N, C-alpha and C positions, 0 to 999 in steps of 0.2 A: 598437494604435493607436486602435481604436474606443473603448476605455475612456479613453484619454488625452483624446480629443476630447470625450467626454461629461463628463469631469471638468472640463475647461477651460470648457465651456459652463455648467456649474453654478456654477463660480467667477465667471464673467462675470455671470450672472443675480444672484447674491448681491451682487456689487459694485455693479451698477446699482441694486438695491433700496436698498442702504445710501446711495447718493448722492442718492436722491430726496429733495426737501425735505419736511419734515414740517410740515404746517400744522395749527393747532389747529382743533377743531370749532367752527364758527361758532355753533351753538346753545349750546354750553357757555360760550363767551365772552359771549354775550348774557345767559345766566343769571347769570353773575358780575356783569355790569353792572347787571342788574335788582336783584339782592340788595343790591349796594352802594348803589344809589339808594334802595331801601326802607329800608336801615339809616340813611342820612343823613336821610331824611324823618322817621323815627321819633325820631331824636336831636334834630332841630330842634324838635319839639313838646314836649320836656321839658327841664327844667333839669338840668344836669350838676353834680355835686359829687363830692368825694373823701372817703373815710374811711380811717382807719388800721386795720390788721389785724395782729395778732401771730400768726405761724405756730405752730400747735399740732402736737403729735406726730402723725404720720401724715398731715398735710395734704400735698396736691399742688396744683399750679396748677389741675388739672382739678377737684379736689374743691372748691376755693375758687370756681372759676368756676360750678360747679353750684349752690353755695349763694348766691352774691352777684350773679350775672349777671341782668340784666333783659332785657325783650323788645326793647330797642333794638339788640341785637346779632344778626347773622345766625346766628352759631354760637358755641360755647364757644371755638373756635379764635380768632375775632376778639377776644373779650374777653380771652383770655390774651395775645394779641399786645399789646393796649393796656396790660395790667398790666406786661408785660415792658418796654415802651417807657417807661411812667411811672416805673418803678423802676430803669431802666437795667440790666436783667438781660440777660446775654449767653447764658444757657442756662436751662432750665426747672427746674433743681435749686434747691430752697429748703430752709432749715434751721429747725428748731424754735427759736423765740424771735426769729426775723428779723421785722422790721417791714416791712409792705408798704403801699403806698398803693393803694387800690382805687377805680376809677371807678364812680360810681353815677348813676342818674337818678331824679328823683322821678316818681312814676307818675300 
């Protein structure tokens, strides 16, 4: 009987923990807001234009981002998201010979 009650107590504790609401860390949310604001400010000070790029063998969106991304983006992830939105890509797979439109900023 003692084992049964101990087991039920542990199940109840786990159940309560799973029901507790999870709130995001306020500091990390603030950091995201700050980086987004810095990104917007950096973009506002430069002129945006687009270039065409033909995917070469071995290219990935990450390698293209590392080659063409400028300082107006908080990270390669943000640049890749814009490439995907601009080119209406649903996934990150690209093919040799595919033409992409890349966002750029004058420096």
